N, C-alpha and C positions, 0 to 999 in steps of 0.2 A: 344561599344559603349557608349556616350559619358551619363556619369550619372544628372539628373535632378540638379538644384543650390542648392534643399535644403538637398544635400546628406546628412547625417550622419553615420559616425562607428561606433560614442558614440553617441548614444541623450543620454542628460541628464537624462528623467526618462521616462516612458512612462503611460498610462493610464489605471488599467482592469472597464473591465463594469459589472456592477453589471448586476443577474438577469432580460432579458427585460421581456415587458409583468408581472413585476410584481412591479413594483420602486412604489407604491399606499401603498404597504406592506412592504417596506426594513425591516423595522421597527422591525416589530410582527417575519417574519424569523429571526432573530439575535438571540429571548429567545430558540426555538427550537437547532440553532446551539452551544448558546453558551451553554445550557446545557449538549448537548451530550460532548459537548469539555469537562465540568468540570466531566463527566461520563467515560470520559477515561481516563483519568489524573484521579483520584479517583482510577479505576480500573487499571488499568496496572500498577503505583505504587504501589499499594497493593500486586498487585504478583507480582511483581518483591521482595519486602519487605518480604513476606514470605516462599517465595523459597530461598531465600537467607539466614533467618533468622532458618530454621526450614531444618537440616541436610538428614530428614530423604527421604526431597524433593531435593536432589544433586542425583535424577537419568537422564538418557540421555529424555526424553520428559518432562520434567520441564526445562531442557537447552537450550531443542526445545522450550517451551513455552514463558520461559524468554526472548532471541531474538527477540518473534516475539511482544512480550508487549512495550520492546526497539523498533523497524520498529515503529508499533502504536502510542507510543511516539512522534517518529517525527517528521515524517510525520502529524498530525495530529497537530502540534505547528509547522512546516512549510506552512500550508494553513490556520486555522484558527480564532488565532488572525487578521490575515487584513481581511480574511470574516466578520469578525464586525466589523474591520473600515469603512470596504467600506458600508457596512448593515445600522449601529447605526451612523453615522456621515459623514458620502463620503469624506471618505478620500480613492480617487482610484486613484495618484499616486501614482504612486512606480521608482527611483531612479534606471536605468540600470544596477549597479552592486550587489542591491538588488534585483531583477527581474534576472538576474544570477543567484544568490546564492540561491535565491529560487527554481529554475527551478531546480536548481544540487539536490538538496537537495527534492527535491519530487519526481523526477527520481531512483535518487540512493535509497529510500524508500523504493521504489514501486517495484526495479527488487529486490530488500534483500528481501522484501513478498514472493516475487514468490517464492523464492529458498529455504524459510527457512517451507512453506505451500509445495515444494514436498520433504525434511526434513523430515517433518513430517509422510506426506503417510507415506512414504517407512519404517520411525520408528515405525506409526503400522500395515505397512502390516511385518515386521519381526517380531512384536509382536503376532501377529493371528497366521501367516505362521510358525515358531517355535519358538517358543517363547522358549524352551529349549536352544539353542543358544545367543539368544541375547545380551545376556548379556557381551557375546566373537568377536559376530560381533558388536554392536555399543559401544565401548569402550572408554573410555571422549580422548583418544588419536583420534579416528576416527572422536567426537564432535566435538574437536577442529577445524581437518580438515575443517567437511566443515561450521565452524563456519570463520575460513579464506576463503575458497573456495562461502561464500556468501557475503560476504565483497571485494577480491577481482574482482569475474565475475562483482559483477555491477560496481564495482569503472571502470574498465577496458571496459563496456556497455559506463555508461555516459559522464567518460571523456570529449573524444571524442565531445561531447555536446559542449561546452562551450565553446571550435575553432572554432566547426561550427555557430557558430551564431555571435562571433567574427569577422569574417570578411565577415561578411555581411553588405552592406548598407545602412541603413535606409535613404527609401526620403516620405516624403509626413504626413499622419495621424498617429498618435502614443498609437491608441488604441485597447488595443489586448483585441480582446472578450472574453475574463474569466474573473473569479475573480482571478485569479491565474495565476503566470506566467509557462505556460509552452510551451516545445520545437519548437512545428510546432506553436500555434501560436502566436510566435515573430518570427520564420524564415517566416512565408506567411506578416511579414510586408515589412519584404527586400527587395527593387525595382530591385536587381540582380537573376540571376535564384538557385535555391535551391534542386534545384535535387542529389545534394548529402544529405541535408539532411535527403528528400524524401528518400534515397535509404537506407539511415545509420537508421531512424526511423523505414521504416519497417521490413531490420534489426531488431528491435529490435523486436520489433510486432512477426516475426516470433520465435524468443527463447522465451518471456512468449506462446505466443505458444505452441514451446517447454513444456515448464513448462506445462503447464496447460494438454496436453496430457498423460504426464507422469503421472499424477498428479488421472489423473480421471482411467490412464491402473493399479497406483498400489493402488485404493479403489475397480477397481472391481476384483482386484486376493484377492485381502483382506475377499473381499463379499464372491466370492468362496468358502474361507478358515475359513467364518465362517459358513458357513451352513451348513460343514463337519466336527464342532464340535460334539461332543454325549452330551454334557449338554443341556438341554435349558438354563439356568442361562447363560453359556460358550457366550450360541448364542447372547443373549438379553444384554451381560453386554459389547460384541464385537460391536452389532451395534449401539447402544449408541454411543460408545465413536466414532465412522465411521459416528455418524450424524452429531455428532459436526462441525466436520473437513466439513465433507460437507456444513454445509451450513454458515461455515467460508470463503471456494474455492467461493459458489457461491454470497456471499460478494463482492468477488473481481474482478467478471466480469466485472460490469460496465465501469473498470481502463479498459482494453480493447476494451470494447465498444470506451468510450474517442477518442483512440488511431485510432482504424481505422475511424470515422465520424469525426476526422478530418482531413482525406488523400484519402476516396471513398465516403461521408454523406455529403456528398452538396447539398443535397436538404433536410434532417434535419431540422425540426427547433429549431435556435440558442439556442432558453429556455431548449429545452428538452437536447440540448447536454450537459450545461454548469447547468443544475441542475442533470444528469447521474452523472457527475465529480467529483461535490461537494457532490453525496453522496457515489461517492467511498471513499475522503477521511477526510467522517467523516463518516458511517456508524459503516464497517467491526474496525476501533481502540474502538469504543463503545463494541461491540458485542462479538471482542474478551475474554474479560477478565469474561462480564457476562455469555458466552460461555464455555469458560472452570472454571472457578472458580467457578459457580452453579452447573455445569454438573460431574467434576473431581469430586471423591469424597475423596481424600485426600486432597487436594488443600481447597473445601470447610470444612472439620476438624476442616484441623490446622484455616484457619482464625476467626470459630466459637472460637474453642482453646483460640487462643490469645485477642482475642475482649474481650471476657467472662472474662477469670483474669485478663483488662483490666477495 
């Protein structure tokens, strides 16, 4: 099949889209996005600082929390500054290489977050179900292997996305219906078959779905173990910890909705899709340090001690 005359395999740039129908208030929408980003930066950097400086927090649960804070910093920084440029300064253009780079980091951080949340769910399950063997099951070596697995699996899943985009010819308009570069949003601009991209995307969704089901199963088992605890105080403490984790996971679900609407949700209004996709990269990085920092007694106490002393 012959390609149109305006076909380009490496177009110089793309145009990102603001939120449709809300153009008149974009400058005001940018302020809460900016505030949330600042909270995410301060909160996650504070958690990393506290865990790094306090030797008593060098434990499995806090290692996973440090991983999550690092991922949240990366995910929010890869997306929100560009959004603010669109909302405040109408900087919609993004270079082809920059778009690929942003897409790569968004997807890899998303994949890493789901694995870390799964590891945290397993950590809570072991701590509640078998507390006497907790330190022998989740040793530093096991945590290190999980850390390598977080990076390795995400990289292997996301790295092919780059080449799947590079092989595509682009023609016609170069407007991405999003405020940031996303794989299927970019692939849909191609003027050739994107079936391989779709199949790869569905495989990624299946992996994400498996993570979510495994996380849900882990918490169901944890709750069963909680209600078998003899002490009421122990049950309340365990339920509080599980509740914090469930809040984080619920904030993660818009990512799955965003991925699904790109494949199947053609009838979903574009502004709903864009808003939900934006909320996913904005809300969890802000909520995670608040939930874990405020509701985790050890971190809260160490933070107060550090800042009160200063």
